[in-house]
Every structure is written in structure tokens, then in C-alpha cells.
C-alpha positions as a Markdown table, in Angstrom:
| # | Residue | x | y | z |
|---|---|---|---|---|
| 1 | Met | 4.8 | 16.7 | -2.4 |
| 2 | Glu | 4.1 | 15.5 | 1.4 |
| 3 | Ala | 2.5 | 12.4 | 2.0 |
| 4 | Gln | 0.0 | 12.0 | 4.7 |
| 5 | Ala | -0.8 | 8.5 | 6.0 |
| 6 | Asn | -4.4 | 7.1 | 6.3 |
| 7 | Asp | -3.8 | 5.0 | 8.8 |
| 8 | Gly | -7.3 | 3.5 | 9.6 |
| 9 | Gln | -7.1 | 4.5 | 13.5 |
| 10 | Thr | -10.4 | 4.5 | 15.5 |
| 11 | Asp | -10.9 | 6.1 | 18.1 |
| 12 | Leu | -10.8 | 2.7 | 20.3 |
| 13 | Asp | -7.2 | 2.8 | 19.6 |
| 14 | Arg | -6.6 | 6.0 | 21.9 |
| 15 | Ile | -7.2 | 3.4 | 25.1 |
| 16 | Asp | -4.4 | 3.2 | 26.9 |
| 17 | Gln | -3.1 | 1.5 | 29.9 |
| 18 | Leu | -3.3 | 3.8 | 33.0 |
| 19 | Trp | -2.0 | 3.3 | 37.0 |
| 20 | Asp | -5.0 | 2.8 | 39.4 |
| 21 | Gly | -3.4 | 4.4 | 41.8 |
| 22 | Glu | -3.1 | 7.8 | 43.3 |
| 23 | His | -2.0 | 9.4 | 39.7 |
| 24 | Ser | -4.8 | 7.4 | 38.5 |
| 25 | Gly | -5.9 | 9.0 | 34.9 |
| 26 | Glu | -2.2 | 9.4 | 33.8 |
| 27 | Ala | -1.2 | 7.1 | 30.9 |
| 28 | Val | 2.2 | 4.5 | 32.4 |
| 29 | Gln | 4.6 | 2.8 | 31.4 |
| 30 | Arg | 5.7 | -0.5 | 33.0 |
| 31 | Gly | 8.0 | 0.9 | 35.5 |
| 32 | Phe | 6.3 | 4.6 | 35.9 |
| 33 | Pro | 5.8 | 6.2 | 38.4 |
| 34 | Gln | 7.4 | 4.1 | 41.3 |
| 35 | Gly | 9.2 | 1.3 | 39.4 |
| 36 | Arg | 7.7 | -2.0 | 38.3 |
| 37 | Val | 3.8 | -1.6 | 38.6 |
| 38 | Pro | 1.8 | -4.5 | 39.3 |
| 39 | Trp | -0.1 | -5.8 | 36.3 |
| 40 | Glu | -3.7 | -5.8 | 38.8 |
| 41 | His | -3.0 | -2.1 | 39.2 |
| 42 | Ile | -3.0 | -1.3 | 35.8 |
| 43 | Ala | -6.2 | -0.5 | 34.1 |
| 44 | Lys | -7.7 | 0.8 | 31.0 |
| 45 | Gly | -8.7 | 4.0 | 30.2 |
| 46 | Tyr | -10.0 | 6.6 | 27.7 |
| 47 | Glu | -8.6 | 10.4 | 27.4 |
| 48 | Val | -12.0 | 12.5 | 26.7 |
| 49 | Ser | -10.0 | 15.5 | 27.1 |
| 50 | Pro | -6.9 | 16.8 | 27.9 |
| 51 | Gly | -6.5 | 15.3 | 31.7 |
| 52 | Gln | -9.8 | 13.8 | 32.0 |
| 53 | Val | -9.6 | 10.0 | 31.5 |
| 54 | Val | -12.8 | 7.3 | 31.7 |
| 55 | Val | -11.5 | 4.1 | 32.9 |
| 56 | Ile | -12.9 | 1.3 | 31.8 |
| 57 | Gly | -12.9 | -2.0 | 33.6 |
| 58 | Pro | -11.5 | -5.2 | 32.2 |
| 59 | Asp | -15.5 | -6.8 | 33.1 |
| 60 | Glu | -17.0 | -4.1 | 31.2 |
| 61 | Leu | -15.3 | -4.9 | 28.1 |
| 62 | Glu | -15.5 | -8.4 | 28.6 |
| 63 | Arg | -19.5 | -7.8 | 28.3 |
| 64 | Leu | -18.8 | -5.7 | 25.3 |
| 65 | Asp | -16.0 | -8.2 | 23.4 |
| 66 | Pro | -17.6 | -9.5 | 20.1 |
| 67 | Lys | -18.0 | -13.6 | 20.2 |
| 68 | Ala | -15.7 | -14.8 | 17.7 |
| 69 | Thr | -17.3 | -17.3 | 15.5 |
| 70 | Arg | -16.2 | -19.3 | 12.4 |
| 71 | Ser | -18.0 | -18.2 | 10.0 |
| 72 | Ile | -18.5 | -15.0 | 7.8 |
| 73 | Asp | -21.6 | -13.0 | 7.5 |
| 74 | Ile | -22.8 | -11.6 | 4.2 |
| 75 | Glu | -25.2 | -8.9 | 4.7 |
| 76 | Ala | -25.2 | -7.3 | 1.4 |
| 77 | Phe | -24.4 | -7.8 | -2.6 |
| 78 | Val | -23.2 | -4.5 | -4.5 |
| 79 | Asn | -21.5 | -3.7 | -7.4 |
| 80 | Leu | -17.7 | -3.8 | -7.4 |
| 81 | Ala | -17.2 | -0.4 | -9.0 |
| 82 | Glu | -19.1 | 1.1 | -5.8 |
| 83 | Ile | -16.5 | 0.7 | -3.1 |
| 84 | Asp | -13.5 | 3.1 | -3.4 |
| 85 | Pro | -10.0 | 1.2 | -3.3 |
| 86 | Leu | -9.0 | 3.6 | -0.1 |
| 87 | Phe | -11.2 | 1.2 | 2.3 |
| 88 | Tyr | -9.4 | -1.8 | 1.5 |
| 89 | Glu | -6.8 | -2.6 | 3.7 |
| 90 | Ser | -5.9 | -6.6 | 3.2 |
| 91 | Ser | -6.7 | -9.4 | 1.0 |
| 92 | Tyr | -7.1 | -13.3 | 1.9 |
| 93 | Tyr | -8.4 | -16.7 | 0.1 |
| 94 | Leu | -11.3 | -18.2 | 1.4 |
| 95 | Val | -10.8 | -21.9 | 1.4 |
| 96 | Pro | -14.4 | -24.1 | 2.1 |
| 97 | Asp | -15.0 | -26.6 | 4.7 |
| 98 | Arg | -14.8 | -29.9 | 3.0 |
| 99 | Gln | -18.8 | -30.5 | 3.3 |
| 100 | Ala | -19.0 | -27.2 | 2.2 |
| 101 | Thr | -17.8 | -27.2 | -1.6 |
| 102 | Lys | -20.8 | -27.1 | -3.5 |
| 103 | Ala | -22.2 | -24.4 | -1.6 |
| 104 | Tyr | -19.0 | -22.6 | -2.2 |
| 105 | Ala | -19.1 | -23.6 | -5.8 |
| 106 | Leu | -22.5 | -22.3 | -6.1 |
| 107 | Leu | -21.7 | -18.7 | -4.1 |
| 108 | Val | -18.9 | -18.4 | -6.7 |
| 109 | Ser | -21.1 | -18.6 | -9.7 |
| 110 | Ala | -23.8 | -17.0 | -8.4 |
| 111 | Met | -21.6 | -13.6 | -7.9 |
| 112 | Lys | -19.6 | -14.1 | -11.0 |
| 113 | Asp | -22.9 | -14.1 | -12.8 |
| 114 | Ser | -24.4 | -11.1 | -11.2 |
| 115 | Gln | -21.1 | -9.1 | -10.8 |
| 116 | Arg | -21.7 | -8.5 | -7.2 |
| 117 | Val | -19.4 | -8.7 | -4.3 |
| 118 | Gly | -20.6 | -9.5 | -1.0 |
| 119 | Ile | -20.5 | -7.0 | 2.2 |
| 120 | Ala | -19.6 | -9.3 | 5.2 |
| 121 | Arg | -18.3 | -9.1 | 8.7 |
| 122 | Phe | -16.6 | -11.5 | 11.0 |
| 123 | Val | -15.1 | -11.4 | 14.4 |
| 124 | Leu | -11.0 | -12.2 | 14.5 |
| 125 | Arg | -8.5 | -12.0 | 18.1 |
| 126 | Ala | -11.6 | -10.0 | 19.6 |
| 127 | Lys | -12.2 | -7.5 | 16.6 |
| 128 | Gln | -15.0 | -6.9 | 14.2 |
| 129 | Tyr | -14.0 | -6.7 | 10.8 |
| 130 | Leu | -16.1 | -5.3 | 7.7 |
| 131 | Ala | -14.8 | -6.9 | 4.4 |
| 132 | Ala | -15.9 | -7.4 | 0.7 |
| 133 | Val | -16.1 | -10.9 | -0.5 |
| 134 | Arg | -15.4 | -11.4 | -4.0 |
| 135 | Pro | -14.8 | -14.5 | -6.7 |
| 136 | Val | -11.5 | -14.3 | -8.3 |
| 137 | Gly | -11.0 | -17.5 | -10.8 |
| 138 | Asn | -12.6 | -20.3 | -9.2 |
| 139 | Ala | -11.9 | -18.9 | -5.5 |
| 140 | Leu | -13.4 | -16.9 | -3.3 |
| 141 | Met | -11.3 | -13.8 | -1.8 |
| 142 | Ile | -12.1 | -11.7 | 1.0 |
| 143 | Ser | -10.8 | -8.0 | 1.7 |
| 144 | Thr | -10.6 | -6.6 | 4.6 |
| 145 | Met | -12.1 | -2.9 | 4.8 |
| 146 | Leu | -11.9 | -0.1 | 6.9 |
| 147 | Tyr | -15.2 | 1.6 | 8.4 |
| 148 | Ala | -17.1 | 5.1 | 7.0 |
| 149 | Asp | -15.6 | 6.7 | 10.3 |
| 150 | Glu | -11.4 | 5.3 | 10.5 |
| 151 | Ile | -11.2 | 7.3 | 6.9 |
| 152 | Val | -9.3 | 10.8 | 7.7 |
| 153 | Pro | -11.5 | 13.8 | 5.7 |
| 154 | Gln | -9.9 | 15.8 | 3.3 |
| 155 | Ser | -10.7 | 18.4 | 5.3 |
| 156 | Arg | -8.7 | 17.3 | 8.3 |
| 157 | Leu | -5.5 | 17.7 | 5.8 |
| 158 | Glu | -3.1 | 20.7 | 5.9 |
| 159 | Gly | -2.2 | 22.0 | 2.4 |
| 160 | Ile | -5.4 | 20.4 | 0.3 |
| 161 | Pro | -6.7 | 23.8 | -0.9 |
| 162 | Glu | -10.6 | 24.2 | -0.6 |
| 163 | Lys | -11.1 | 24.9 | -4.4 |
| 164 | Leu | -8.5 | 24.0 | -7.2 |
| 165 | Pro | -7.2 | 26.7 | -9.3 |
| 166 | Ala | -8.2 | 26.5 | -13.0 |
| 167 | Pro | -5.2 | 25.2 | -15.3 |
| 168 | Lys | -4.5 | 27.1 | -18.0 |
| 169 | Glu | -5.2 | 25.4 | -21.4 |
| 170 | Gln | -1.4 | 25.0 | -22.7 |
| 171 | Glu | -0.6 | 23.3 | -19.5 |
| 172 | Leu | -3.9 | 20.8 | -19.5 |
| 173 | Lys | -3.2 | 19.7 | -22.7 |
| 174 | Met | 0.7 | 18.7 | -22.2 |
| 175 | Ala | -0.5 | 17.0 | -19.2 |
| 176 | Glu | -3.5 | 15.0 | -21.3 |
| 177 | Gln | -0.8 | 14.2 | -23.6 |
| 178 | Leu | 1.7 | 12.8 | -21.4 |
| 179 | Val | -1.2 | 11.0 | -19.8 |
| 180 | Glu | -2.3 | 9.5 | -22.7 |
| 181 | Ser | 1.6 | 8.7 | -24.0 |
| 182 | Leu | 2.0 | 6.8 | -20.7 |
| 183 | Ser | -1.4 | 5.1 | -20.9 |
| 184 | Thr | -1.1 | 1.2 | -21.1 |
| 185 | Arg | -2.1 | -1.9 | -19.4 |
| 186 | Tyr | -1.8 | -3.0 | -16.0 |
| 187 | Glu | 0.5 | -5.9 | -15.8 |
| 188 | Pro | 1.4 | -6.6 | -12.3 |
| 189 | Glu | 4.3 | -8.6 | -13.1 |
| 190 | Lys | 6.1 | -6.1 | -14.9 |
| 191 | Tyr | 6.7 | -4.2 | -10.9 |
| 192 | His | 9.0 | -5.5 | -8.5 |
| 193 | Asp | 9.8 | -4.3 | -5.0 |
| 194 | Asp | 13.2 | -3.1 | -6.0 |
| 195 | Tyr | 14.3 | -2.8 | -2.5 |
| 196 | Arg | 13.0 | -5.8 | -1.1 |
| 197 | Glu | 15.1 | -7.3 | -3.8 |
| 198 | Lys | 18.1 | -5.6 | -2.7 |
| 199 | Val | 17.8 | -6.5 | 0.7 |
| 200 | Leu | 17.1 | -10.4 | -0.4 |
| 201 | Asp | 20.7 | -10.0 | -2.6 |
| 202 | Leu | 22.3 | -8.5 | 0.0 |
| 203 | Ile | 21.5 | -11.1 | 2.7 |
| 204 | Lys | 22.4 | -13.8 | 0.5 |
| 205 | Arg | 25.7 | -12.5 | -0.3 |
| 206 | Lys | 26.6 | -12.1 | 3.4 |
| 207 | Ala | 25.5 | -15.3 | 4.1 |
| 208 | Lys | 28.2 | -16.6 | 1.5 |
| 209 | Gly | 30.9 | -15.0 | 3.5 |
| 210 | Glu | 31.5 | -11.9 | 0.7 |
| 211 | Arg | 32.7 | -8.8 | 2.7 |
| 212 | Ile | 30.4 | -6.1 | 1.2 |
| 213 | Ser | 31.2 | -2.5 | 1.1 |
| 214 | Leu | 27.8 | -0.2 | 0.2 |
| 215 | Pro | 28.4 | 3.5 | -1.0 |
| 216 | Arg | 26.8 | 6.3 | 0.8 |
| 217 | Val | 24.2 | 7.6 | -0.9 |
| 218 | Pro | 24.2 | 11.2 | -0.6 |
| 219 | Arg | 20.3 | 13.0 | 0.2 |
| 220 | Glu | 19.5 | 15.8 | -1.8 |
| 221 | Pro | 16.7 | 18.1 | -0.6 |
| 222 | Ala | 13.7 | 17.9 | -3.0 |
| 223 | Lys | 13.9 | 20.4 | -5.7 |
| 224 | Val | 11.2 | 22.9 | -6.6 |
| 225 | Val | 10.5 | 22.9 | -10.6 |
| 226 | Asn | 8.2 | 24.6 | -13.0 |
| 227 | Leu | 5.3 | 22.5 | -13.8 |
| 228 | Leu | 5.3 | 23.2 | -17.2 |
| 229 | Asp | 8.8 | 22.5 | -17.6 |
| 230 | Ala | 8.7 | 19.4 | -16.0 |
| 231 | Leu | 5.7 | 18.7 | -18.6 |
| 232 | Lys | 7.9 | 19.6 | -21.4 |
| 233 | Ala | 11.1 | 17.6 | -20.3 |
| 234 | Ser | 8.7 | 14.3 | -20.0 |
| 235 | Leu | 6.8 | 14.7 | -23.0 |
| 236 | Glu | 9.7 | 15.1 | -25.2 |
| 237 | Gln | 11.5 | 11.8 | -23.2 |
| 238 | Thr | 8.7 | 9.9 | -24.0 |
| 239 | Arg | 8.5 | 10.9 | -27.8 |
| 240 | Arg | 12.3 | 9.8 | -28.3 |
| 241 | Pro | 12.0 | 6.6 | -30.2 |
| 242 | Pro | 14.0 | 3.4 | -28.5 |
| 243 | Lys | 17.7 | 3.1 | -29.9 |
| 244 | Ala | 17.7 | 0.1 | -32.2 |
| 245 | Ser | 20.4 | -2.3 | -31.7 |
| 246 | Phe | 21.6 | -4.4 | -34.8 |
| 247 | Pro | 24.5 | -7.3 | -35.0 |
| 248 | Ala | 27.8 | -6.0 | -36.2 |
| 249 | Gln | 28.2 | -6.8 | -39.9 |
| 250 | Pro | 31.9 | -6.9 | -41.9 |
| 251 | Arg | 31.6 | -4.0 | -44.5 |
| 252 | Arg | 33.3 | -4.4 | -47.5 |
| 253 | Arg | 36.0 | -1.6 | -47.8 |
| 254 | Ala | 36.2 | 0.6 | -50.5 |
| 255 | Arg | 38.7 | -0.2 | -53.4 |
| 256 | Gly | 42.2 | 1.9 | -53.1 |
| 257 | Arg | 41.7 | 2.2 | -48.9 |
| 258 | Lys | 44.5 | 1.2 | -47.0 |
| 259 | Ser | 44.1 | -1.4 | -44.3 |
| 260 | Val | 46.7 | -3.0 | -41.4 |
| 261 | Gln | 47.3 | -6.2 | -41.4 |
| 262 | Gly | 50.4 | -7.9 | -39.1 |
| 263 | Gly | 52.0 | -4.5 | -38.4 |
| 264 | Arg | 51.9 | -3.7 | -42.5 |
| 265 | Thr | 50.3 | -1.6 | -44.5 |
| 266 | Lys | 48.7 | -2.6 | -47.5 |
| 267 | Ser | 46.2 | -1.9 | -50.1 |
| 268 | Ala | 42.8 | -3.3 | -50.3 |
């Protein structure tokens, strides 16, 4: 299965640095095309089609630049279930100013009672963000969100069929059984970033002066397996009862058996 990232890039991410000399219209790096390019000769441009670039002056961008404020403007309240998780980016806690504690607590209580979240906008580092504000415990949390036009539509993704084939009844039943057998409550503390923990452990051990030799893990190509066989194997694995472990207890020997003590054999 191939993952195709939905990185939330917008059309503004295609604005590049250009040299405003005779090669105007070419995207350049420092040092191209004739040694170092002075900053005063570097402009910004937007490629509207291959080979055609619209140059944008710094004064034009400055006039369009959203003004940063210390406020978060809530424009509407919606049901949390209406927001698809794919719109979320990063989450942060909101802390009130000292003189705004009462209003902050009022908003937390009102949003809890109504079970609604606020849709807001704010400006940070010359960028306007869309965000969801919701109560979490005694605090408000703000989650930055993607705009609708930043979501890659499925029609642009390769490999996704326009119409899904109808599964066989046996396969669907087994898949539903597997889902049901693995269904549980979500407990976030159960899940850890194993790779991160291994890297941090490696750093600590090397900081103590340990000489560490890590074995190379061979990369094997992904195996194409039959879905029905995979479902059967997964169900069989989940049906196996866990092995019980008990503390070892001395057994009474059967009468007439022989045991070995001190290198000699005697009757019990």
C-alpha cells in the first residue's frame, strides 16, 4: 500500500525567488546564474504556466499582508462531529490574560453545555490561520486547520478506484469479525513512539561512553499476500487464548519412584 501525503500546500507555496535580471522568470538559487545574486535583484514570482512567471513586488505583498493581532476571532459555532479529522493540523492550549479569566471561564462552560466548538481565524507570522476552539477540561484548546482548497481531492490520487468492487460475503464476514475482535476503548497512554524511544536510549548510552554496534536490518520487499488468507491468519491469532503462567510448586513424588541425591540413587 502506497501512502500519498496530503501536505496541505497551497497555491502560495508555489511563489519562488527569481532573479530580476535578463533571465527574469527563472527560479534561481543564491549563486545562480552569475555568481552571487545581490538580494536587491531577487524578486518573488508565481509560475502560472511552464515558462510564464508573474513577478510580485515586495510592496504589493506588504499591502496584502494580514495584520497580526493578539486576538482570535471566533466566527461561528459548529458541532465537533461535523469536522472531519483530516482538516486538523496542530493543537495548542489557550491561556487567558489575567483580566480575561472570568470571560474565559464563561466561554469554557458555555461551549461544554452546548457541545459546540468555535471556528476562528487568527494571524501568526504574516499568515492567516483557520482554527477550531474547543473546551478540554478547564481549558480551551485551539487546533489549526487546513482550508478546504488545501485538501487534495481523491480524484487527483492515482490508484483509488472510482467504484469499489463488491466484496464476497465470506470475506466481508471475516473482515467484520476481525474488526470486532480487535475493537476496544482508545487509551492513548498505551501507544508509544518506539523509534523515538530507541533513538533517545541510544543517545543516552553513547553519552555515557558506551561503544554500541547496531546490527543492520535487511530491507525486504513487501510481500503480496492473499487477503482472505491474511484475514484467516489474523482471526486465528486473535482467537488463541493467552498462555497462563503459574509459580512453580514442588510435586509430591509417586511412591516407589527413584530420585537422585548427592550422586546416589535411592527409593523415595
